[in-house]
C-alpha positions in Angstrom: -40.5 93.0 48.2 -43.3 94.2 46.0 -43.1 98.0 45.5 -41.8 99.0 42.1 -41.3 102.7 41.4 -41.8 104.3 38.0 -38.1 104.7 37.5 -37.1 101.2 38.5 -37.1 99.8 35.0 -35.1 102.7 33.7 -32.3 102.4 36.2 -32.2 98.6 36.1 -31.7 98.7 32.3 -28.8 101.1 32.9 -27.4 98.5 35.3 -27.9 95.8 32.7 -26.0 97.9 30.2 -23.1 98.0 32.6 -23.3 94.3 33.3 -22.9 93.5 29.6 -19.4 95.0 29.7 -18.2 92.1 31.7 -19.4 89.3 29.4 -16.6 87.0 28.4 -14.3 88.5 31.0 -15.5 87.5 34.4 -15.7 83.7 34.5 -16.3 81.8 36.7 -18.4 84.6 38.1 -21.6 86.0 36.6 -21.5 89.4 34.9 -23.3 91.9 37.2 -24.0 95.7 36.9 -24.9 98.1 39.7 -26.2 101.7 39.7 -26.6 103.8 42.8 -29.2 106.6 42.5 -29.7 109.3 45.2 -32.6 111.7 44.7 -32.7 111.0 40.9 -28.9 111.4 40.4 -26.5 108.6 39.6 -23.8 108.7 42.3 -22.1 105.3 41.6 -21.8 102.8 38.8 -20.0 99.5 38.7 -19.7 96.2 36.9 -17.9 92.9 37.6 -14.2 93.4 36.7 -12.1 91.0 34.7 -11.5 87.7 36.5 -14.6 88.2 38.5 -13.3 90.7 41.1 -14.1 93.3 42.3 -17.8 92.9 42.2 -20.2 95.4 40.7 -21.5 96.6 44.0 -18.0 97.2 45.3 -17.1 99.3 42.3 -20.3 101.4 42.6 -19.9 102.0 46.3 -16.3 103.0 45.8 -17.3 105.6 43.3 -20.3 106.9 45.4 -18.5 107.1 48.7 -20.7 109.0 51.3 -23.3 109.7 48.6 -24.4 106.1 48.8 -26.1 106.8 52.1 -29.9 107.1 51.4 -29.4 105.9 47.8 -31.3 103.2 45.9 -29.1 100.4 44.7 -30.1 98.8 41.4 -28.3 95.4 41.0 -28.8 93.0 38.2 -28.2 89.9 40.3 -28.8 89.3 44.0 -25.8 90.7 46.0 -23.5 87.9 47.2 -23.7 86.6 50.8 -20.4 84.8 51.0 -16.8 85.9 51.8 -14.2 85.4 49.1 -11.4 87.8 48.4 -13.7 90.5 49.8 -16.7 90.5 52.2 -20.2 89.9 51.1 -21.7 92.6 48.8 -25.0 92.4 50.7 -23.2 93.5 53.9 -21.3 96.2 52.0 -24.6 97.7 50.9 -26.0 97.6 54.4 -22.8 99.3 55.8 -23.0 102.0 53.2 -26.5 103.0 54.4 -28.5 102.5 51.2 -32.2 103.1 51.7 -33.5 100.5 49.2 -32.1 97.7 47.1 -33.7 96.7 43.7 -32.7 93.3 42.3 -33.4 92.0 38.8 -33.1 88.3 39.6 -31.9 85.9 42.3 -28.6 84.2 42.3 -28.9 80.4 42.0 -25.4 79.8 43.5 -26.1 77.9 46.7 -23.7 80.2 48.6 -26.1 83.0 47.8 -29.6 81.9 46.7 -31.7 84.2 48.9 -29.1 84.7 51.6 -28.1 88.1 50.2 -31.7 89.3 50.2 -32.1 88.1 53.8 -29.0 90.0 55.0 -30.3 93.2 53.5 -33.9 92.8 54.8 -32.7 91.9 58.3 -31.0 95.3 58.4 -34.4 96.9 57.8 -33.7 97.9 54.2 -36.5 97.5 51.7 -35.8 95.1 48.9 -37.7 94.8 45.5 -37.0 91.8 43.3 -37.9 90.9 39.7 -37.4 94.2 38.0 -36.6 93.5 34.3 -36.0 89.9 35.4 -36.3 88.3 31.9 -33.5 90.5 30.5 -31.3 89.8 33.5 -31.9 86.0 33.2 -31.0 86.1 29.6 -27.8 88.0 30.2 -26.5 85.5 32.7 -28.1 82.4 31.2 -24.8 80.7 30.7 -23.8 81.2 34.4 -27.2 79.9 35.5 -26.9 76.8 33.3 -23.5 76.0 34.8 -24.8 76.3 38.3 -28.0 74.3 37.6 -26.7 71.7 35.2 -23.0 71.6 36.0 -22.1 72.2 32.4 -20.9 75.0 30.2 -23.3 76.8 27.8 -22.7 76.6 24.1 -23.6 79.0 21.3 -23.2 77.7 17.7 -22.2 80.3 15.2 -22.5 79.7 11.4 -21.8 82.0 8.5 -23.4 80.5 5.4 -24.9 81.1 2.0 -28.7 81.0 1.6 -28.5 77.3 1.0 -26.5 76.6 4.2 -23.0 76.2 2.7 -19.9 77.4 4.4 -17.5 77.0 1.5 -17.1 75.9 -2.1 -16.3 72.3 -2.9 -12.7 73.2 -3.3 -12.7 74.7 0.3 -12.7 78.4 -0.7 -14.7 80.3 2.1 -13.3 83.8 2.4 -15.5 85.6 2.5 -19.1 84.4 2.3 -20.4 87.2 4.5 -19.4 90.9 4.4 -17.3 93.0 6.8 -20.2 94.1 9.0 -21.1 90.4 9.7 -17.4 89.6 10.4 -17.2 92.4 12.8 -20.3 91.1 14.7 -18.6 87.7 14.7 -15.7 89.2 16.6 -18.1 90.9 19.0 -19.5 87.5 19.8 -16.0 86.2 20.5 -15.5 89.1 22.9 -18.6 88.2 24.9 -17.9 84.5 25.4 -15.4 82.9 27.8 -14.0 80.5 25.1 -14.1 79.8 21.4 -14.2 76.2 20.1 -13.2 74.6 16.8 -12.3 71.1 15.5 -9.0 70.1 14.2 -10.4 70.2 10.6 -10.9 73.9 10.9 -7.4 74.4 12.2 -5.8 72.4 9.4 -7.9 74.1 6.7 -7.7 77.7 7.8 -4.9 77.9 10.5 -6.9 80.5 12.4 -5.6 82.5 15.4 -9.1 82.6 17.0 -8.4 86.0 18.5 -10.8 88.9 18.9 -9.8 91.5 16.3 -12.0 94.4 17.1 -11.3 98.0 17.9 -11.9 98.9 21.5 -11.8 95.4 22.9 -8.1 94.8 23.2 -7.2 92.0 25.6 -10.6 90.3 25.3 -9.4 87.2 23.5 -11.3 84.2 24.7 -9.7 80.9 25.8 -9.2 78.8 22.7 -10.5 75.2 22.6 -9.6 72.7 19.9 -11.2 69.2 19.6 -8.4 67.1 18.0 -9.5 63.5 18.2 -6.8 62.2 15.9 -3.9 64.3 17.2 -3.4 66.0 13.8 -2.6 69.5 14.9 1.0 70.7 14.4 2.8 72.5 17.2 3.3 75.3 14.7 -0.5 76.0 14.4 -1.4 79.6 15.1 -4.0 78.6 17.6 -1.2 77.4 19.8 0.7 80.7 19.6 0.3 84.3 20.9 0.4 83.5 24.6 -3.4 83.0 24.7 -4.6 80.0 26.7 -5.4 77.0 24.4 -7.0 73.8 25.7 -6.9 70.7 23.4 -9.2 67.7 23.8 -8.6 64.3 22.1 -10.4 61.0 22.5 -12.7 61.6 19.5 -14.2 64.6 21.2 -14.8 66.1 17.7 -17.1 63.4 16.5 -18.5 61.5 19.5 -21.5 63.1 21.3 -20.6 61.2 24.5 -17.1 62.6 24.5 -18.5 66.1 23.7 -20.6 65.8 26.9 -17.5 65.0 28.8 -15.9 68.1 27.4 -18.9 70.2 28.5 -18.6 68.9 32.0 -14.8 69.4 32.1 -15.2 73.0 31.0 -17.7 73.7 33.7 -15.3 72.3 36.3 -12.8 74.9 35.0 -15.3 77.7 35.6 -16.0 78.5 31.9 -19.5 79.7 31.6 -19.9 80.2 27.9 -18.4 78.8 24.7 -18.8 80.0 21.1 -18.6 77.1 18.6 -17.2 78.3 15.3 -16.5 75.1 13.4 -16.5 72.9 11.6 -19.5 70.8 10.4 -18.6 67.6 12.3 -18.1 69.4 15.5 -21.4 71.3 15.1 -23.3 68.1 14.4 -21.7 66.4 17.5 -22.9 69.2 19.8 -26.3 69.2 18.2 -26.7 65.4 18.6 -25.6 65.7 22.2 -28.3 68.3 22.9 -25.7 70.8 24.1 -26.3 73.7 21.8 -28.2 76.3 23.7 -28.2 79.2 21.3 -27.6 79.8 17.6 -26.1 82.8 15.8 -26.8 82.2 12.1 -25.2 84.7 9.7 -26.6 84.5 6.2 -25.3 86.0 3.0 -27.5 86.7 0.0 -25.9 84.1 -2.3 -26.1 80.5 -3.3 -23.3 78.0 -3.5 -25.1 74.7 -4.5 -25.2 71.1 -3.3 -21.5 70.6 -4.1 -20.5 73.2 -1.5 -19.5 72.2 2.0 -22.5 72.1 4.5 -22.4 74.0 7.8 -23.7 70.9 9.6 -22.7 67.3 9.0 -25.0 64.3 9.2 -27.3 64.2 12.3 -28.6 60.7 11.5 -32.2 61.6 12.0 -34.9 59.0 11.5 -37.8 61.3 12.2 -38.4 65.0 11.7 -39.6 65.1 15.3 -36.1 64.3 16.5 -34.5 67.3 14.8 -32.9 69.8 17.2 -35.4 72.7 17.5 -34.7 76.4 18.2 -36.9 79.4 18.6 -36.2 82.7 16.8 -35.4 85.5 19.2 -34.1 88.3 17.0 -33.2 89.2 13.4 -30.6 91.9 12.5 -29.5 93.3 9.2 -25.7 93.7 8.9 -24.9 95.5 5.6 -26.0 93.1 2.9 -26.2 90.1 5.3 -28.5 89.0 8.0 -28.0 87.6 11.5 -30.7 85.5 13.1 -30.4 84.6 16.8 -32.2 81.6 18.2 -32.5 79.9 21.6 -33.1 76.2 22.3 -36.8 75.4 22.4 -38.0 73.9 25.6 
């Protein structure tokens, strides 16, 4: 399991590109990509389909047909070893006669967790693991977290002025950031299984919380509303359009303990990733509970002032050392605005 060819990184990154197409669509499964290469030519491509089936390997083998024999299979996650709606992907690769299997990272699911690799190796097929592993781990970090910690992964998104305000004192907020930033916000929605807001956001903005982006029709995430006081009307847009909406009460919008219960319940429902969009009390509750895993911070080049509404409500910090801490991963320019992406510091 050690040989790495010069082209392995290239083809694995192609498989990762395919895997990204499934983000936000495949829960409770991970999003996986597979590329079959025979004598330098791609003969099959696949990625996990909506709802988690068929798997990437099944799609790629179906496209390749007989050309899979003697090919190298590049898979972004260890092929499954258990039988569900279909047989194990590890056995399917063996039956297809591939000559070698290259895997980016192992699957922590106890039903797999090394068993897929063992099936392939027992058939006498060479396996290489760990190619572009860091990128593969990042892509499915939410799935891994649900398996390891039995909770859903949360990304907090904010769109603020340079001084961290999301609206004027009178509530006016449209639009702090420009169109390019708003389009990226919809892309984030498309890559998460669910989107979460508090009742205050629903009452103030009456949002639909859908993904309004060309080319991603039908990728609306599950809508989650924390409504501790039962204030939301049945006529709210977030309860319309036939898209699944889950409402939580019991002070889930302000109580960190209740927020943790929400995270565990979502994991039991097979939801891997949630995008938190508002408001300030909800954001503070998730931060205080230590549940925010990633930040997507959109910043506009303008100031609003202290009388504006803050993106984050009180955290009740007594010492700076207790502040939630994140590490900058990437900065992107979006027209006149900026997007800074962070991951939780270990």
